[in-house]
Structure formats: structure tokens, C-alpha cells
N, C-alpha and C positions, 0 to 999 in steps of 0.2 A: 725553669720556665711554668708558666702557669696555664693549666690546661683548662679552658671553659666546657662544661658539658652543656648542650643543647639540646632541648628537647622539642620535638615535633616533627611537622612533616617534612621531607625535602619535596623540592620542587617537582622532582620528577614521579614521586610519590602523587602530589596533588593531580597533576598532569593525567596520569594512569588513572585516577579516581574518576576524574571528570570525564574521562575518554568512555570507561566502562558506566557510570552513569549514562550517558548519553547514547550508548548501543541500547542499554535496558530501556531509557526512554523510548527509543524508534521502535524497538520490538512491541513494548505494550500499546504504543498508538496505533502500530499497524493491526494488532491485535483487537483492539477496540474498534476499529473501522471495519473490520472483517466480522465483527458481532453485532455492529450497527448493520450493515446489508443484510447479514442473516436473518435477522429480527424483523427487519423490511421484508423480506423474502415469506416469512412466516405469516406474516400479517394478510399480504397479498394472496396467498394460497386458501388462507382461512377465510377472508372475504370471497373470492372465488367458489370456496366449495359452498358456502352459505346461500350465495346468488343460483349455483346451481341445483342446490335443494330447493330452492325457493323455485324454480323453472321447473322442477319435475314436479314438485306440488301441485303447479298450475295444471302442469299437463297430465297428472291423474285426475284432478277436477274434470279437466274438459273430456277425458276417457269415460268418468262416471256418467256424467251428464247426459252422454251420448248427441253431443252437438255436434253441427256441421264443421264445416270448414271455417267458418269466419264466425266468430262468438266476441260480442262488445261486452264489456263489463262482467267478464266471467268471474274475477275476484276484485273486488273493491272496483277501480276502475278501469282496469288491465285487460286488454283485447287480445283476443287469441287467433291466430290463421294456422289452420293445418294442427291444432294443438299445443302450438308454441307462442309463448307472450312476443307480441307486435309491437306493442305501443298502447295509447291510451286516447287516440284520436281515429279510431276506424282499424280496418284491416290493409291499410297502405304503408307501409314501411318508409315513413320520413325521415328527414335530417334529425329533429329533436328527437324521437323515438327512443334512441340510445340513451339519453337522460331521462326519460319517463320512464321505460324500464326500469333502470337501475333504480330509481326514487321509489318506485311502484314497489319491486319484487323484494328489496331490502328495507324498506323505510328509511332511506336517508333523509338526512335534517334537511326540512324543505328550504328554499333560497328566494329570496322575492325576484319575481320572474323566471325567465330562462337562462340559466348558468351552465354552463359546461364544468364547472365544480362543483363536486356536492362532499358534504361531510359523511362518515360514517365510524362511529365509536371513537372518535376523535382523529380519522386520518381524512385527509384530503384526498378525493378521485377526481380525475377528469375523465369526459367521455368524447366520443366522436363516431362519427358512422364511417364506416371506408366499405366502400363497395355496396354490398349486400349483409356486411358484420357490423358490429358495436365492439369498438375497443374502450376499455377502463384500465386507467392506469393509475399507479400513485403519484400526485401531484409534484411530489420531491422528487422523483424518479422515474422518467420515461420507460426505462428499459424495464419497470416491473410491471407487466400489464397482464388481461387476461381477455380472451376475445369471446364475445357471444354471437353464435349465429341463428338468427331466428328463424330459420328454413328448418333446421332439424333438430333445434334445441341443445347444440352442442356449446360447451364453456372449455377453451383452451388456455391455459397458462403458458405465456412465452416471457421468458427472462434469457436476458443476453448477458 
């Protein structure tokens, strides 16, 4: 009898290789997704810290100037109330002031007219006034945000 030598992979070997590649692919995808979220968290933290330092610099200027509780245009067009940035339209905290504070403190890219979306170093941020605070979040992920309180100058990171 003639025996034929076959070379190659058996069906079981091929299925095992495909299964192993599928498992490795899913692990790599999960890690990549995790790294993307981590990088977005780092971006929001960095921008929140820069914002906090800008607020502190404005507060320091207010202290050095010996100003009263309400000062308009203390730095460029920024108005302060009790030493903390409150907006650009006087010392009354209005709905558009969160947008104005972010734009003025960090020099976000200007937009045509009022917009709740701003660009900063290639990242889009959205803003809104919630009670007497300002919320700023990454446009692509609302769970990555920080909150500014103009009554005491605090900046708090909120991640879910």
C-alpha cells in the first residue's frame, strides 16, 4: 500500500490557532480601550489643574491689588467677586459666565458667538452652570469633568 505524506495543519490545529488569536485580539482591544480612557482622564486632570492655577493667579492679583469685593476687568476682561473669577459681565453670576470664565482663564479658542463647546489644546470641552457652580467636561465623555465654584475658587475633579 502506498502511504501518502501530507504536510500542513489539521482542522483542529487551525481552529485552535483561530481561537487563540481571537482571545489575544480581545485582550489587546480591552487594554487599548482602557489606555484611551486613562489618557482622557490625564488630559482632563491637566486642564483642570491649569484652570485651577489660572484661578489662583487671578486671586493673587486681587489680593495684591487690595481690591474690594467686586472688581471688574482685574485681568483682561475677567471680573472677580470676593477674589474669585465670576465672569466678564460684572459681578453677577449668570448662565453664560461659566463659558466666559473658562474662555478667559485658559484662553480657549474663540467661537462665533456664545457656545457651550470650546476647544483647548485640541480637546473639546462643554460647559454649563449648575446651581452656583460651573461644570466643564470633555465633549466626548460627560463622565470626565471638573467643577468650579466661584464663591470659594475651588476646582473639583469628578470622574465616574
